N, C-alpha and C positions, 0 to 999 in steps of 0.2 A: 704570262708566267710570273708577272711581278707579284701577283697575290699569293703565290705559293711560297715565297720567301719573305718574311716580314722582319721587323726590327729586333725582336727579342732574341738574345743569345744566352742560352742557359748552359753553364759548364758544370753545375752540380747536379747529381741525380735527383734531388728532391728534398723538400723540407722535412719529410717524414722519416728520413734516415737519421739514426741516432748521431748526435753531434758530440765529438770528443774534444775536451779541452787539451791544449798543447801541454806536453809533459814539462814539469818544472825543471829548471836548469840543474844538471848534475844527476838526475835520476836515470835509471837504466832505460834504454829504448825498448820498444815493443810492448805487446800486451800478452801476458801469460794466460794460459787457458782458463785458470781458475778466476781470473779477473773479469772474464766475459760475463759471468753471472751477476756482477755488480753494476753492469751497464744497463741503462734504461732501454726498454723496448720501444719501437716505433708503433705506428698505427696501421701501416700498410700490410697487405696480404703477403704471405710467403708460401711458395710452392717448391717442393723438393721432388725431382724426377730422377729415377734411376733407369739406365739402359744397360743391359748386359747383352753382349753379342759375341758371336764367333762366325766363321764362314757359313755354317749350316743352320744357325739358330739365332733368334733375337727375342728379347723380352723387355718390354717397356712398362714401367709401373710408376704411379704417383705414390709417394711415401706419406702415409698419415702419421704413423707412430715411428719416429726416427730411431728412438732408443731400441725398440724391439727389432727394427730392420737392421741396425748395425750389429746387433747381437748374433744375427744369423750369418752363416758363411755364404759366400756367393756360390752360385751353381757351379758344379765341377766342369761343365762344358764351357763356361764363360771365359773367353780370352781377354776381353776388355770390359771394364765397368766404367760407365760415365755417370757421375752424379752431378746434377745441375741444380743450383739453388737460385730461384727467382725471388729477390727481395732480401733485404738485410735488416729487417725490423725485429726479428726474434733471436736474441743472443744465445738462447739455449740450443738452437739448431747449429749455429756456428761453433758453439762450445763442444757439442757432441761430435761433430765432424773433426774438429781440431784434436780432440782426445783420441778418436779412433785412428786417425792417420798421422798423428804426431806432427802437426803443423808448427812451424817455427814462430815464436812470438813476434818477430819483426814482420813476418809475412801476414800474420793475423792482424797486426795494426794497420798494414797497408790495405787489407781487404775491407776493414770496417770504416776507415777514414774516407775512402772512395774519391780522393782527389789527387791521386798519384799520376805521374807521367808514365808513359809506356816504358817498360823495362823488363829485364829478365835477370833473376838471381838464382844461383845454384846453392842448394843446401845439401851438402854431402851426407851420405848415410853413415850410421855408426851402429855397431853391434847388430841387433836384429832389425834396426830401423833402416829401411832403404832410403837412398837419396831421392830428393825431389827437386824438380825444376819449377820455380815460381815465376809466373809471367803476369804482367799487368798490361792490358791493351786498352786503348781508348777508341770508342766508336763515335761516328758522326751520323746523325740522321735528322729528319725534320718531322715534327708532329704538331699539328694544329698551327702551322705557320711559324713555329719556333724551331730554332736550330739548337740541337742538344749534343753535348759531348759527354758520353757516359763511360764508365769504367767496367771492364770485365776482368776478374781475377781468376787465374787458372793455376792449379797444382797438378803437375804431371809426374806420375810414378811409372813403374815398369808396366803395370797392367791396369792402372787406374788413372782417371782424369777427373778432377774436381773443378767445377766452374761456379763462380759467384757473380751475380748481377744485382744491381740496385733496383730501385723502383721503376725506372724507365728501361725495362728489359728488352732485349733483342728477340726477334722472331727466329727461333731455331727450328721451326717445323720443316724447312727444306732439308736440313741436315738429318733430322730424324727420319724423313721419308727416304733419304738415300741409304740410311742404315737398314730400314725395313726391306729395301730392294735386294733380293737374293743375287749373289754374284757381284755386288757393288765393290768398288775398290776399297771403300772403308771397311767393309766386312772382312776383306782379305788381308788387312794390315793390322798393326798394333796400335796402342794408345797414342803414340807420338804422331801417327798419321792422322788420327782424329784431331789432335791439336793443330796440325797443319790445316785441316779442313776448316776449323773454326777461325783461325787467323786469316785464311784466304777469304772466308765469308765476310769478316770484319773489314778487310781492305777493299773488297769489291763493292761494299756499300758506300764508299766514298764517291764512286763514279757517278751514280744517278744524282747525288747531291750537287756535285760540281757541274753536271749537265744543266741543272736548273739555274745555276749562277751564269752559265754561258748564255742561256736564253735571256736571262734578266739583263745581262750586259748588252745583248743585242737590242733589246727594247730601249735601254737607256741611251744607246748610241743614236738611235733614230730621234729620240726625244731631245737630246743635246743639240742635234743639228737643225731640228725643225721648230721646236717650241720649248726652249730651255727655261726653267723656272727655278726658284730657290729650292723647291721640293726635289728637283732633279739632282742638284748638287748634294742634298742631304742623302738621297738614295745611293749616290756614288760612294760617299764616305761610309755609309752603312755596309755596302758590299765589301769595301776594303777592310772594315773591322771584322766582319764575319769570315772573310777569307783568311785573315790573320788567326782567328780562332781555329779554323780547320787546319792551318799550317802548324799551330802549336800541338795539335793532336797527331798529325801525320808525320812530322819530322822525327819525333822520338820513336814512332812506330817503325819507320824505315831503319833506324839504328837497331831496334829490337830484332827485326827480321834478319838484318845483316849479321848480328851477333849469333843468333841461333844457327844461321847458315854456316858460319865459320868455325864456331867453337864446338868441341866434342862434349857430350854429356851422356852419362850412362843410361838415361831414359830416352834419348833421342836416337832413333834408328837412322841408318844411312839413307833409307828410302825417303823418310820425312825430310831430311836435310836436302836431298836432291830436289824435292818438290818445292821447298821453301825458296829456291832460286826464282821460281815464277812469281811468288808472292813479293819478293824483293823487287823484281822488275816492275810489278804493278805499283809498288810504293814510289819508285822513282818516277813513273809516269804521273802519279798523283801530285808529287811535289812539283814537277814541271808544269802541270796544268795550273796549279795554284799560283805559281810565280807568273805564268803567262797572264792569268786573269787579273792578278794584282797590277801588272804593268798596264793592261788594258784599262783598268779602272783609273789608274793614275793618269793615263793619257786622256781619258774622257774628262777628268777633272780639269786638265789643262785646256782641252778643247772647249769646255764650258766657259772658262774664263776668256778665251779668245773670241768665242762667238758673242758673248755678252759685251765684250769690249768693242767688237766690230759693230754691233747693233747700236751701241752708245755713240760710236764715232759717226755712224750714218745719220743718227738723229741730230747730232751736233752739226753735221754738214748741212742738212736740210734747213735747220734753224738759222745757220750762218748765212746761207744763200737767201733765205727769206728776208733776213735783216739787211743784207747787202742791197737787195732790190728796193726795199723801202727807204733806204737812205736818201737817194735823189728825190723820190716821191715826197718824202717828208720835207726835204728842202724846198721843193716847189710849193707844197701846201703851206709852208711857213712864210714864204715870200708873199704869196698872193692872199694870205689870210691876215696880213697886217692891217691895222686900222689907220691907214693913211692913203692919200690919193695915189693911184697907180695908173699910168696912161692907158693900159689895156682895158681897164674897167669900163671905159666909155664905149668900147666896141661891143656890138650885140653878139659877136661870135667869140668873145673872150672865154666865156664859161665852157662851151663845147670844145674850143681849141685847147683849153687846159687839160680836159680829160683825154683828148686825142694824144697830146704830147705825153701824158703819163702812161697811157696804154702802149704807145710805140716804144717808149723808153723801157718799160718793164718787159715787153716782148723781146726787144733787142738784147737785153741782158740775159734772158732765159735762153735764147738761141746761142748766144756767145758761151754761156756756161755749158750747154750741152755739147757744143763743138769741142770744147776743151776737155770733155769727159768728166766734168765735175758733177753731172747729173746722171 
């Protein structure tokens, strides 16, 4: 499983998203709808999908001419309209939707910048403009061995849900399939229930990613105990860094779900708030798993240091024993290697006797070291 999670961690959706300079000090925050036309477009594709549904009927269409589409009224039978924008490279599309649905300048800025932390903001209605709940959620997934943290921006009205995704779009086909299914719970509820389904899908995508890290940590544990190398330690630190990236996305998401679960909003139904409890429980589980895996990674780093230190000590012990054995042998070789008359040199058995003494001495020391448990 190690090959499925590699070193690169990407927190921005992509280089093809228009980059905005930070506002000058003292200027008003946000991006007005008219200012969107002055921003440069990117080069990535943009797809706009509209889904109208009610308990008895559903219609899914890809929008080619957005201005003409927005000029038409929704079908009379439609209880919920979901407009999803995949890609943020065409400012005229964002501008048209912002004008149609009266999106707040602060929310528009957050949509375009695509590096916001998960949050929920309430924009109350006024006169004929209904109130909207603006939500930013961060997703985590892996593509081509790279860990990505992407942003999904959502605007919830009474009967309409707008979603904006960057270039690394999420696969929403399972949710669309549930909408197509007659009698599904989504078809029987309002737009806020659809918001719950989207948030639930975002949170559930964290689990398979964390499962891969669990398997990776299992492989690293075996490697640390059996064949630790410098690459092993580098991989452990890489796991810790990437788990920190996931935590940065998951922790605000838990706060977001908790806020939606507790606070009342005119667009959130009691049914959706009830189901959000389950999403909050999943967020808590994700945070617990992340913290557990980070502790395991830290423990593996400490184990690596201990294993390497023990191996170093073993090597030093062997070298010390070898040196200790050769000390008396070196002494004997030094004495009988002197260029001066030695009485034993006249004996014909002096040379073999020398080797016998050396062998017995070395063997005796090895036996002694083993009995003391030093070997």
